[in-house]
C-alpha positions as a Markdown table, in Angstrom:
| # | Residue | x | y | z |
|---|---|---|---|---|
| 1 | Met | 140.1 | 45.1 | 70.6 |
| 2 | Asp | 140.1 | 44.0 | 67.1 |
| 3 | Ser | 141.2 | 40.5 | 66.3 |
| 4 | Ile | 144.7 | 40.0 | 65.2 |
| 5 | Ala | 145.1 | 39.1 | 61.7 |
| 6 | Pro | 146.3 | 35.1 | 61.5 |
| 7 | Ser | 149.5 | 35.9 | 59.3 |
| 8 | Pro | 151.4 | 38.8 | 60.9 |
| 9 | Trp | 155.2 | 39.5 | 59.8 |
| 10 | His | 158.1 | 38.5 | 62.2 |
| 11 | Pro | 161.3 | 38.6 | 60.3 |
| 12 | Asp | 164.3 | 37.1 | 61.3 |
| 13 | Arg | 166.5 | 38.7 | 63.5 |
| 14 | Arg | 169.8 | 38.0 | 62.0 |
| 15 | Trp | 168.9 | 39.5 | 58.3 |
| 16 | Ala | 166.3 | 42.0 | 59.5 |
| 17 | Asp | 168.6 | 44.0 | 62.2 |
| 18 | Pro | 171.8 | 44.6 | 59.7 |
| 19 | Leu | 168.9 | 45.6 | 56.7 |
| 20 | Ile | 167.1 | 48.1 | 59.1 |
| 21 | Ala | 170.5 | 49.7 | 60.2 |
| 22 | Phe | 171.2 | 49.7 | 56.2 |
| 23 | Leu | 168.1 | 51.5 | 55.2 |
| 24 | Ala | 167.8 | 53.9 | 58.0 |
| 25 | Leu | 171.7 | 55.2 | 56.9 |
| 26 | Ile | 170.1 | 55.4 | 53.4 |
| 27 | Ala | 167.2 | 57.1 | 54.8 |
| 28 | Leu | 169.3 | 59.8 | 57.2 |
| 29 | Thr | 171.8 | 60.2 | 54.3 |
| 30 | Ala | 168.7 | 61.3 | 51.9 |
| 31 | Ala | 166.9 | 63.2 | 54.4 |
| 32 | Gly | 169.9 | 65.1 | 55.0 |
| 33 | Phe | 170.8 | 66.0 | 51.7 |
| 34 | Thr | 167.0 | 67.2 | 51.0 |
| 35 | Leu | 167.2 | 69.0 | 53.8 |
| 36 | Arg | 169.5 | 71.0 | 52.6 |
| 37 | Ala | 168.5 | 71.4 | 49.3 |
| 38 | Arg | 165.1 | 72.6 | 50.8 |
| 39 | Gln | 166.8 | 75.2 | 53.0 |
| 40 | Glu | 169.1 | 76.6 | 49.8 |
| 41 | Gly | 166.0 | 76.6 | 48.1 |
| 42 | Asn | 164.1 | 78.8 | 50.6 |
| 43 | His | 166.8 | 81.4 | 51.2 |
| 44 | Arg | 166.7 | 81.9 | 47.4 |
| 45 | Pro | 164.8 | 84.9 | 46.1 |
| 46 | Ser | 161.3 | 84.4 | 45.0 |
| 47 | Gly | 160.1 | 85.9 | 41.8 |
| 48 | Arg | 157.1 | 87.4 | 43.4 |
| 49 | Thr | 155.7 | 88.3 | 46.6 |
| 50 | Ser | 155.2 | 85.6 | 49.5 |
| 51 | Leu | 151.8 | 85.0 | 51.5 |
| 52 | Gln | 153.6 | 86.3 | 54.2 |
| 53 | Gly | 154.3 | 89.7 | 52.5 |
| 54 | Gln | 150.8 | 90.4 | 51.2 |
| 55 | Met | 149.3 | 89.4 | 54.7 |
| 56 | Leu | 151.3 | 91.9 | 56.0 |
| 57 | Glu | 150.3 | 94.5 | 53.5 |
| 58 | Ala | 146.8 | 94.1 | 54.9 |
| 59 | Ala | 148.0 | 94.4 | 58.3 |
| 60 | Leu | 149.5 | 98.0 | 57.4 |
| 61 | Ala | 147.1 | 99.4 | 54.8 |
| 62 | Gly | 144.2 | 97.9 | 56.5 |
| 63 | Pro | 143.8 | 100.4 | 59.2 |
| 64 | Arg | 144.9 | 103.6 | 57.5 |
| 65 | Leu | 141.9 | 102.7 | 55.0 |
| 66 | Val | 139.2 | 102.2 | 57.7 |
| 67 | Ser | 139.9 | 105.1 | 60.1 |
| 68 | Ser | 142.6 | 107.0 | 58.2 |
| 69 | Ala | 145.2 | 106.5 | 61.0 |
| 70 | Lys | 149.1 | 106.3 | 60.3 |
| 71 | Val | 151.3 | 103.7 | 60.3 |
| 72 | Ala | 153.4 | 104.0 | 63.1 |
| 73 | Pro | 156.8 | 103.8 | 62.5 |
| 74 | Lys | 157.6 | 101.1 | 64.5 |
| 75 | Glu | 155.4 | 99.5 | 62.6 |
| 76 | Trp | 157.4 | 100.1 | 59.5 |
| 77 | Ala | 160.4 | 99.2 | 61.7 |
| 78 | Arg | 159.0 | 95.5 | 62.3 |
| 79 | Ala | 157.9 | 94.8 | 58.6 |
| 80 | Arg | 161.4 | 95.5 | 57.4 |
| 81 | Ala | 162.7 | 93.2 | 59.9 |
| 82 | Gln | 160.3 | 89.9 | 59.4 |
| 83 | Leu | 160.2 | 90.8 | 55.4 |
| 84 | Thr | 163.5 | 89.6 | 53.9 |
| 85 | Asp | 162.9 | 88.6 | 50.3 |
| 86 | Pro | 163.5 | 91.1 | 47.5 |
| 87 | Trp | 160.0 | 91.2 | 46.5 |
| 88 | Asp | 158.0 | 91.4 | 49.7 |
| 89 | Arg | 160.7 | 94.5 | 50.5 |
| 90 | Ala | 159.6 | 96.2 | 47.1 |
| 91 | Leu | 156.1 | 96.0 | 48.0 |
| 92 | Leu | 157.1 | 97.5 | 51.4 |
| 93 | Ala | 159.2 | 99.8 | 49.6 |
| 94 | Val | 155.8 | 100.9 | 47.5 |
| 95 | Leu | 153.6 | 101.0 | 50.3 |
| 96 | Met | 156.0 | 103.2 | 52.7 |
| 97 | Ala | 155.7 | 105.7 | 49.3 |
| 98 | Glu | 151.9 | 105.5 | 49.6 |
| 99 | Leu | 151.4 | 105.6 | 53.3 |
| 100 | Gly | 154.5 | 106.4 | 55.0 |
| 101 | Asp | 157.8 | 108.4 | 54.3 |
| 102 | Pro | 158.9 | 108.7 | 50.7 |
| 103 | Ala | 162.1 | 109.3 | 51.6 |
| 104 | Glu | 162.3 | 106.4 | 53.9 |
| 105 | Ala | 161.1 | 104.4 | 50.9 |
| 106 | Gln | 163.6 | 105.4 | 48.6 |
| 107 | Glu | 166.2 | 104.6 | 51.2 |
| 108 | Leu | 164.7 | 101.1 | 51.7 |
| 109 | Val | 165.2 | 100.5 | 47.5 |
| 110 | Ala | 168.9 | 101.7 | 47.4 |
| 111 | Glu | 169.1 | 98.9 | 50.3 |
| 112 | Gly | 168.5 | 96.2 | 47.8 |
| 113 | Thr | 166.0 | 95.4 | 45.0 |
| 114 | Pro | 164.9 | 92.0 | 43.1 |
| 115 | Ala | 167.6 | 90.8 | 41.3 |
| 116 | Gly | 167.2 | 90.0 | 37.5 |
| 117 | Ile | 165.2 | 91.3 | 34.4 |
| 118 | Gly | 162.0 | 91.5 | 37.2 |
| 119 | Gly | 164.0 | 93.9 | 39.6 |
| 120 | Glu | 165.0 | 96.1 | 36.5 |
| 121 | His | 161.5 | 96.5 | 35.4 |
| 122 | Phe | 160.6 | 97.5 | 39.4 |
| 123 | Arg | 163.2 | 99.7 | 39.4 |
| 124 | Lys | 162.0 | 101.7 | 36.5 |
| 125 | Ala | 158.3 | 101.3 | 37.2 |
| 126 | Phe | 159.7 | 102.3 | 41.0 |
| 127 | Ala | 161.6 | 105.5 | 39.9 |
| 128 | Ala | 159.1 | 106.8 | 37.4 |
| 129 | Ala | 156.2 | 106.5 | 40.0 |
| 130 | Tyr | 158.2 | 108.8 | 42.8 |
| 131 | Gly | 160.8 | 110.3 | 40.7 |
| 132 | Gln | 161.0 | 111.7 | 37.5 |
| 133 | Asp | 162.4 | 109.1 | 35.5 |
| 134 | Pro | 160.7 | 108.0 | 32.2 |
| 135 | Val | 157.4 | 106.2 | 32.8 |
| 136 | Pro | 158.1 | 102.3 | 31.7 |
| 137 | Asp | 156.2 | 100.5 | 29.1 |
| 138 | Ser | 153.0 | 98.6 | 29.5 |
| 139 | Ala | 154.5 | 95.2 | 29.6 |
| 140 | Thr | 157.2 | 96.4 | 32.3 |
| 141 | Arg | 154.6 | 97.6 | 34.3 |
| 142 | Ala | 152.3 | 94.4 | 33.7 |
| 143 | Asp | 155.1 | 92.4 | 34.9 |
| 144 | Val | 155.6 | 94.4 | 37.9 |
| 145 | Gly | 151.8 | 94.1 | 38.9 |
| 146 | Arg | 151.9 | 90.4 | 38.3 |
| 147 | Arg | 155.3 | 90.1 | 40.7 |
| 148 | Leu | 153.8 | 92.4 | 43.5 |
| 149 | Gly | 150.8 | 90.4 | 43.5 |
| 150 | Asn | 148.3 | 92.5 | 41.6 |
| 151 | Ser | 147.0 | 93.7 | 44.8 |
| 152 | Tyr | 146.0 | 96.8 | 46.4 |
| 153 | Thr | 149.7 | 98.0 | 46.7 |
| 154 | Ala | 150.4 | 97.2 | 43.0 |
| 155 | Ile | 147.6 | 98.9 | 42.0 |
| 156 | Leu | 148.7 | 101.9 | 43.6 |
| 157 | Leu | 151.7 | 101.6 | 41.7 |
| 158 | Glu | 150.0 | 101.4 | 38.4 |
| 159 | Ala | 148.2 | 104.6 | 39.7 |
| 160 | Arg | 150.5 | 106.4 | 39.9 |
| 161 | Leu | 152.2 | 105.9 | 36.7 |
| 162 | Arg | 148.9 | 106.8 | 35.1 |
| 163 | Asp | 149.1 | 110.2 | 36.5 |
| 164 | Arg | 152.5 | 110.5 | 35.5 |
| 165 | Glu | 151.0 | 110.0 | 31.9 |
| 166 | Gly | 147.7 | 111.7 | 32.1 |
| 167 | Gly | 147.2 | 114.5 | 34.9 |
| 168 | Pro | 147.0 | 114.3 | 38.6 |
| 169 | Ala | 143.4 | 112.6 | 38.5 |
| 170 | Ser | 144.1 | 110.1 | 35.8 |
| 171 | Gly | 145.0 | 106.7 | 38.7 |
| 172 | Asp | 141.6 | 107.6 | 40.8 |
| 173 | Val | 139.5 | 105.2 | 38.9 |
| 174 | Leu | 142.2 | 102.7 | 40.1 |
| 175 | Arg | 142.7 | 104.1 | 43.4 |
| 176 | Ala | 139.3 | 103.0 | 44.0 |
| 177 | Gln | 139.6 | 99.8 | 42.7 |
| 178 | Ala | 142.6 | 99.1 | 44.9 |
| 179 | Arg | 140.3 | 100.6 | 47.7 |
| 180 | Gly | 137.9 | 97.6 | 46.9 |
| 181 | Val | 140.3 | 95.2 | 46.7 |
| 182 | Leu | 141.8 | 95.7 | 50.1 |
| 183 | Leu | 138.2 | 95.6 | 51.8 |
| 184 | Thr | 137.1 | 93.0 | 50.3 |
| 185 | Arg | 140.8 | 91.0 | 51.6 |
| 186 | Leu | 140.3 | 92.8 | 54.9 |
| 187 | Ala | 136.5 | 91.2 | 54.9 |
| 188 | Ala | 137.7 | 88.0 | 54.1 |
| 189 | Leu | 140.7 | 87.8 | 56.6 |
| 190 | Gly | 138.2 | 89.6 | 59.5 |
| 191 | Gly | 135.8 | 86.7 | 58.8 |
| 192 | Leu | 138.3 | 84.1 | 59.0 |
| 193 | Gly | 140.0 | 85.8 | 62.5 |
| 194 | Leu | 136.0 | 85.3 | 63.7 |
| 195 | Leu | 136.1 | 81.7 | 62.6 |
| 196 | Val | 139.9 | 81.1 | 64.1 |
| 197 | Met | 139.2 | 82.6 | 67.2 |
| 198 | Ala | 136.0 | 80.7 | 67.7 |
| 199 | Phe | 137.7 | 77.4 | 67.0 |
| 200 | Ala | 140.3 | 78.5 | 69.6 |
| 201 | Val | 137.9 | 79.3 | 72.5 |
| 202 | Gly | 136.5 | 75.9 | 71.5 |
| 203 | Gly | 139.5 | 74.5 | 71.8 |
| 204 | Leu | 140.2 | 75.8 | 75.1 |
| 205 | Val | 136.9 | 73.8 | 76.5 |
| 206 | Met | 137.8 | 70.9 | 74.1 |
| 207 | Gly | 141.1 | 70.8 | 76.2 |
| 208 | Ile | 139.6 | 71.5 | 79.7 |
| 209 | Tyr | 137.2 | 68.6 | 79.1 |
| 210 | Leu | 140.0 | 66.0 | 78.5 |
| 211 | Trp | 141.9 | 67.1 | 81.4 |
| 212 | Val | 138.7 | 66.4 | 83.4 |
| 213 | Ile | 138.3 | 62.9 | 82.0 |
| 214 | Arg | 142.2 | 62.1 | 81.8 |
| 215 | Arg | 141.5 | 58.9 | 84.1 |
| 216 | Gln | 138.6 | 57.7 | 82.5 |
| 217 | Pro | 139.3 | 55.0 | 79.7 |
| 218 | Pro | 138.5 | 55.7 | 76.1 |
| 219 | Val | 135.5 | 55.2 | 74.1 |
| 220 | Arg | 137.5 | 52.0 | 72.0 |
| 221 | Pro | 140.8 | 50.5 | 72.4 |
| 222 | Leu | 143.4 | 51.6 | 69.8 |
| 223 | Pro | 143.8 | 49.3 | 66.6 |
| 224 | Ala | 145.6 | 46.1 | 67.2 |
| 225 | Trp | 148.7 | 45.4 | 65.3 |
| 226 | Gly | 150.2 | 41.7 | 65.6 |
| 227 | Leu | 153.8 | 42.4 | 63.4 |
| 228 | Ser | 156.9 | 42.7 | 65.2 |
| 229 | Gly | 158.6 | 45.7 | 66.0 |
| 230 | Arg | 161.3 | 44.9 | 63.6 |
| 231 | Ala | 158.6 | 44.5 | 61.2 |
| 232 | Ala | 157.0 | 47.3 | 61.8 |
| 233 | Thr | 160.5 | 49.1 | 61.5 |
| 234 | Leu | 161.1 | 47.9 | 58.2 |
| 235 | Leu | 157.7 | 48.7 | 56.8 |
| 236 | Phe | 158.4 | 52.4 | 58.1 |
| 237 | Leu | 161.8 | 52.6 | 56.4 |
| 238 | Gly | 160.8 | 51.2 | 53.2 |
| 239 | Trp | 157.5 | 53.5 | 53.0 |
| 240 | Phe | 160.2 | 56.3 | 54.1 |
| 241 | Met | 162.4 | 55.2 | 50.8 |
| 242 | Ala | 159.5 | 55.4 | 48.5 |
| 243 | Phe | 158.1 | 58.8 | 50.1 |
| 244 | Phe | 161.5 | 60.1 | 48.9 |
| 245 | Ala | 161.8 | 58.2 | 45.1 |
| 246 | Ala | 158.1 | 59.0 | 44.6 |
| 247 | Gly | 159.3 | 62.8 | 43.4 |
| 248 | Asn | 161.9 | 62.1 | 41.0 |
| 249 | Leu | 160.3 | 59.0 | 39.6 |
| 250 | Ala | 157.2 | 61.1 | 38.9 |
| 251 | Ser | 159.3 | 64.1 | 37.5 |
| 252 | Leu | 161.3 | 61.1 | 35.2 |
| 253 | Phe | 157.7 | 60.2 | 33.9 |
| 254 | Leu | 156.1 | 63.3 | 33.1 |
| 255 | Met | 159.3 | 64.4 | 31.4 |
| 256 | Pro | 157.9 | 64.3 | 28.0 |
| 257 | Trp | 154.9 | 66.5 | 29.1 |
| 258 | Pro | 156.5 | 69.8 | 30.1 |
| 259 | Ala | 152.9 | 70.8 | 30.8 |
| 260 | Leu | 151.8 | 68.3 | 33.1 |
| 261 | Arg | 154.9 | 69.6 | 35.5 |
| 262 | Trp | 152.2 | 70.5 | 38.1 |
| 263 | Ala | 151.2 | 66.6 | 38.2 |
| 264 | Val | 154.6 | 65.5 | 39.4 |
| 265 | Val | 152.9 | 65.8 | 43.2 |
| 266 | Pro | 149.5 | 63.9 | 42.9 |
| 267 | Leu | 151.3 | 61.1 | 41.1 |
| 268 | Gly | 154.1 | 60.9 | 43.1 |
| 269 | Thr | 151.6 | 60.9 | 46.4 |
| 270 | Leu | 149.5 | 58.4 | 44.8 |
| 271 | Phe | 152.9 | 56.1 | 44.3 |
| 272 | His | 154.5 | 56.2 | 47.6 |
| 273 | Ala | 150.9 | 56.3 | 49.6 |
| 274 | Gly | 150.1 | 53.2 | 47.1 |
| 275 | Ile | 153.3 | 51.5 | 48.5 |
| 276 | Gly | 152.3 | 52.3 | 52.0 |
| 277 | Val | 148.9 | 50.6 | 52.1 |
| 278 | Arg | 150.3 | 47.4 | 49.8 |
| 279 | Leu | 153.3 | 46.9 | 53.1 |
| 280 | Leu | 150.6 | 47.4 | 55.8 |
| 281 | Cys | 148.3 | 45.0 | 54.4 |
| 282 | Trp | 151.4 | 42.4 | 53.4 |
| 283 | Thr | 152.5 | 42.3 | 56.7 |
| 284 | Glu | 149.6 | 41.9 | 58.3 |
| 285 | Gly | 147.9 | 39.3 | 55.5 |
| 286 | Leu | 145.3 | 41.9 | 55.2 |
| 287 | Thr | 142.7 | 42.9 | 52.5 |
| 288 | Phe | 142.8 | 46.7 | 52.0 |
| 289 | Pro | 138.6 | 46.7 | 53.3 |
| 290 | Glu | 139.8 | 44.7 | 56.5 |
| 291 | Leu | 142.7 | 47.1 | 57.3 |
| 292 | Trp | 140.5 | 50.5 | 57.4 |
| 293 | His | 137.3 | 48.3 | 59.3 |
| 294 | Arg | 140.6 | 47.6 | 62.0 |
| 295 | Val | 141.5 | 51.6 | 62.3 |
| 296 | Ala | 138.4 | 53.1 | 61.2 |
| 297 | Pro | 135.4 | 51.3 | 63.4 |
| 298 | Gly | 132.7 | 52.9 | 65.1 |
| 299 | Pro | 129.8 | 55.2 | 63.7 |
| 300 | Thr | 131.2 | 58.0 | 61.3 |
| 301 | Arg | 128.8 | 60.7 | 62.5 |
| 302 | Lys | 129.8 | 59.9 | 66.3 |
| 303 | Asn | 133.5 | 60.4 | 64.9 |
| 304 | Leu | 133.3 | 63.4 | 62.8 |
| 305 | Ala | 131.5 | 65.2 | 65.6 |
| 306 | Trp | 134.8 | 64.3 | 67.4 |
| 307 | Gly | 136.7 | 65.6 | 64.4 |
| 308 | Leu | 134.9 | 68.6 | 64.8 |
| 309 | Ala | 136.0 | 68.9 | 68.8 |
| 310 | Phe | 139.7 | 67.9 | 68.1 |
| 311 | Leu | 139.9 | 70.4 | 65.3 |
| 312 | Ala | 139.2 | 73.2 | 67.7 |
| 313 | Leu | 141.5 | 71.5 | 70.2 |
| 314 | Ala | 144.6 | 72.0 | 67.4 |
| 315 | Val | 143.9 | 75.3 | 66.4 |
| 316 | Phe | 144.0 | 76.2 | 69.7 |
| 317 | Leu | 147.1 | 74.8 | 70.5 |
| 318 | Val | 148.7 | 75.4 | 67.6 |
| 319 | Leu | 147.9 | 79.3 | 68.4 |
| 320 | Ala | 149.3 | 78.7 | 71.7 |
| 321 | Val | 152.7 | 77.2 | 70.4 |
| 322 | Ala | 152.8 | 79.7 | 67.4 |
| 323 | Met | 153.1 | 82.7 | 70.1 |
| 324 | Ala | 155.4 | 81.0 | 72.1 |
| 325 | Thr | 157.9 | 80.6 | 69.4 |
| 326 | Ser | 157.7 | 83.7 | 67.7 |
| 327 | Leu | 159.4 | 84.7 | 70.9 |
| 328 | Val | 162.1 | 83.0 | 70.4 |
| 329 | Met | 162.6 | 82.3 | 66.8 |
| 330 | Lys | 164.1 | 84.8 | 64.6 |
| 331 | Pro | 161.6 | 85.4 | 61.1 |
| 332 | Asp | 162.4 | 83.1 | 58.6 |
| 333 | Gln | 160.9 | 81.9 | 55.1 |
| 334 | Ser | 157.8 | 80.5 | 55.4 |
| 335 | Pro | 157.6 | 76.6 | 55.8 |
| 336 | Gln | 155.2 | 76.5 | 53.2 |
| 337 | Arg | 157.0 | 78.1 | 50.2 |
| 338 | Asp | 157.5 | 74.9 | 48.4 |
| 339 | Leu | 153.7 | 74.7 | 48.0 |
| 340 | Gln | 152.9 | 78.3 | 47.6 |
| 341 | Glu | 155.4 | 78.6 | 44.9 |
| 342 | Leu | 153.6 | 75.2 | 43.0 |
| 343 | Leu | 150.0 | 76.7 | 43.7 |
| 344 | Arg | 151.4 | 79.6 | 41.8 |
| 345 | Gly | 151.8 | 78.1 | 38.5 |
| 346 | Leu | 148.5 | 76.2 | 38.6 |
| 347 | Ser | 146.4 | 77.7 | 35.2 |
| 348 | Gly | 143.0 | 76.4 | 35.3 |
| 349 | Trp | 140.0 | 75.1 | 37.4 |
| 350 | Gly | 141.2 | 71.3 | 36.9 |
| 351 | Pro | 145.1 | 71.4 | 38.0 |
| 352 | Ser | 143.9 | 73.4 | 40.8 |
| 353 | Leu | 140.7 | 70.9 | 41.9 |
| 354 | Val | 143.3 | 67.8 | 41.3 |
| 355 | Met | 145.6 | 69.5 | 43.6 |
| 356 | Phe | 143.2 | 70.1 | 46.5 |
| 357 | Val | 141.8 | 66.5 | 46.0 |
| 358 | Val | 145.6 | 65.6 | 47.0 |
| 359 | Val | 146.5 | 68.1 | 49.5 |
| 360 | Ala | 143.2 | 67.7 | 51.8 |
| 361 | Gly | 141.8 | 64.1 | 50.7 |
| 362 | Leu | 144.8 | 61.7 | 49.8 |
| 363 | Ala | 147.5 | 62.9 | 51.3 |
| 364 | Pro | 145.6 | 63.4 | 55.1 |
| 365 | Leu | 144.0 | 60.2 | 54.6 |
| 366 | Phe | 147.0 | 57.9 | 53.7 |
| 367 | Glu | 149.3 | 59.7 | 56.1 |
| 368 | Glu | 147.0 | 59.5 | 59.5 |
| 369 | Leu | 146.9 | 55.4 | 58.3 |
| 370 | Leu | 150.6 | 55.3 | 58.6 |
| 371 | Phe | 151.1 | 57.7 | 61.4 |
| 372 | Arg | 147.9 | 57.3 | 63.8 |
| 373 | Gly | 146.4 | 54.2 | 62.5 |
| 374 | Phe | 149.8 | 52.2 | 62.3 |
| 375 | Leu | 152.4 | 53.9 | 64.0 |
| 376 | Phe | 151.0 | 55.4 | 67.0 |
| 377 | Pro | 149.5 | 52.1 | 68.4 |
| 378 | Val | 152.4 | 50.0 | 67.3 |
| 379 | Leu | 154.2 | 52.4 | 69.6 |
| 380 | Ala | 151.6 | 52.7 | 72.2 |
| 381 | Arg | 151.9 | 48.7 | 72.8 |
| 382 | Arg | 152.9 | 47.5 | 76.1 |
| 383 | Gly | 151.1 | 50.5 | 77.8 |
| 384 | His | 153.6 | 53.7 | 76.5 |
| 385 | Ile | 150.5 | 55.5 | 75.7 |
| 386 | Thr | 152.7 | 59.1 | 76.6 |
| 387 | Phe | 155.9 | 58.0 | 74.9 |
| 388 | Ala | 153.8 | 57.1 | 71.7 |
| 389 | Leu | 151.7 | 60.4 | 71.7 |
| 390 | Phe | 154.8 | 62.2 | 71.7 |
| 391 | Ala | 157.0 | 60.1 | 69.4 |
| 392 | Ser | 154.5 | 59.7 | 66.8 |
| 393 | Ala | 153.9 | 63.3 | 66.9 |
| 394 | Leu | 157.7 | 64.2 | 66.6 |
| 395 | Leu | 157.9 | 62.0 | 63.7 |
| 396 | Phe | 155.4 | 63.2 | 61.6 |
| 397 | Gly | 156.4 | 66.6 | 62.1 |
| 398 | Ala | 159.9 | 65.6 | 61.2 |
| 399 | Ile | 158.9 | 64.1 | 58.2 |
| 400 | His | 158.0 | 67.5 | 56.4 |
| 401 | Leu | 161.8 | 68.3 | 57.0 |
| 402 | Gln | 160.0 | 71.9 | 57.6 |
| 403 | Pro | 162.6 | 72.8 | 60.4 |
| 404 | Ala | 160.8 | 76.4 | 61.0 |
| 405 | Gly | 157.6 | 74.5 | 61.1 |
| 406 | Leu | 158.4 | 71.5 | 63.4 |
| 407 | Pro | 156.5 | 72.8 | 66.6 |
| 408 | Ile | 153.7 | 73.6 | 64.6 |
| 409 | Leu | 153.7 | 70.9 | 62.8 |
| 410 | Gly | 154.4 | 68.6 | 65.9 |
| 411 | Thr | 151.8 | 70.3 | 68.1 |
| 412 | Leu | 149.1 | 69.4 | 65.5 |
| 413 | Gly | 150.5 | 65.4 | 65.2 |
| 414 | Leu | 150.2 | 65.5 | 69.1 |
| 415 | Val | 146.4 | 66.7 | 68.5 |
| 416 | Leu | 146.0 | 63.6 | 66.1 |
| 417 | Ala | 147.0 | 61.0 | 68.2 |
| 418 | Leu | 145.0 | 62.3 | 70.7 |
| 419 | Ala | 142.1 | 62.1 | 68.9 |
| 420 | Val | 142.8 | 58.7 | 67.6 |
| 421 | Arg | 143.3 | 57.2 | 71.7 |
| 422 | Gln | 140.3 | 59.2 | 72.7 |
| 423 | Thr | 138.0 | 57.7 | 69.7 |
| 424 | Gly | 139.7 | 54.5 | 68.9 |
| 425 | Ser | 139.2 | 55.3 | 65.3 |
| 426 | Leu | 141.0 | 57.4 | 62.3 |
| 427 | Trp | 138.2 | 59.2 | 61.3 |
| 428 | Pro | 138.5 | 62.1 | 63.6 |
| 429 | Ala | 142.1 | 62.4 | 62.8 |
| 430 | Val | 141.4 | 62.2 | 59.3 |
| 431 | Leu | 138.5 | 64.9 | 59.6 |
| 432 | Val | 141.2 | 67.4 | 61.3 |
| 433 | His | 144.1 | 66.4 | 58.8 |
| 434 | Ala | 141.8 | 67.2 | 55.7 |
| 435 | Cys | 139.9 | 70.8 | 57.2 |
| 436 | Trp | 143.9 | 71.8 | 58.1 |
| 437 | Asn | 145.2 | 71.1 | 55.1 |
| 438 | Gly | 142.0 | 72.2 | 52.8 |
| 439 | Ser | 142.1 | 75.4 | 54.9 |
| 440 | Leu | 145.9 | 75.7 | 53.9 |
| 441 | Phe | 145.6 | 75.2 | 50.2 |
| 442 | Leu | 142.6 | 77.8 | 50.0 |
| 443 | Leu | 144.6 | 80.8 | 51.3 |
| 444 | Met | 147.5 | 80.1 | 49.4 |
| 445 | Arg | 145.1 | 80.1 | 46.7 |
| 446 | Ala | 143.6 | 83.1 | 46.9 |
| 447 | Phe | 146.6 | 84.9 | 47.5 |
| 448 | Ala | 148.8 | 83.2 | 45.0 |
């Protein structure tokens, strides 16, 4: 086991306990307000189609394009139940008018359309494409296409409007373009699906292997921490407060430069990660190289191989949990909606690259250092491994303040803790977390 630093922190309980209670109260209050604001924002209608809507578009239109099979009525009914955002339902109405029953599509539009000027533009475009209303101008149609994602359905709507302007065959070029867009998307999603299934099979094998060797000692012991439980609690609460303050401080700092609004997330992440690392080093009397050597020992190549195995396990377990929870949880807004909206506002490769480095690099590195490098080993002291595995996973899921995503995030956190438990190193968990975040980022960016 790694040697303990000579000066770990042991605060006096006479002042530490009241401070812990005070900070915990503030943290719970801040978390409550943040969660309420986020839930209100998630139920606020979006200005464009969501990732869920565009994925469902491919699922409904793909079979029709490949095999000319009609969309079954139960599939339309399921789609209407799943899509709650007005622009997702607008996309579904156009798709239904093209591939299903135009009268039912008109009924769907009558049930409710997007609000605001964008919704007015959509109603004009839909009434002109599938009725006899005047064809709107190009700016109105461009706005509708952008809000519908400029994808297969949006191009079909524009093709209908071209037919109204120039005759029945005027939109044929656009229809061919729409088919090309959908085929490209289907090929990409098909390749991604095959990769996910391959990882899931590997994850099942990995799960069986871990069960077989469950009584064998791990490769190396967990990182050792000498600070007291009170010190660990104060450290975690201190970082938690910095986590909440980071976004507000970054917003205030960047207020004079509206064009840099996208940098709030990178700057805020740097702020709270820097404070967290500083607290970890200070409470144990370590430099950062000493800290990293403690939590990430061993040969890097072997650790990364373990990381691929645990990534497969994460894919398998998350798929299983997602299928199980879908049977009992109602469809809701995506737990990743904040990130989706942020990615839509990015323009240019520079901001996108910076955001990718933060989401797939800096954030996983620091979160693993805090949760699996520090919190999990501290909770596991005195042999409480099972408790530490589930408690650290639950805290990891809860800290994201995404109730709809808690089962999946908690499952991912459990796999990450298992990786550290098995290897005694942070590297496998960092690799899994980075691959997970990076994949979600690229998928959302492609559909944004």
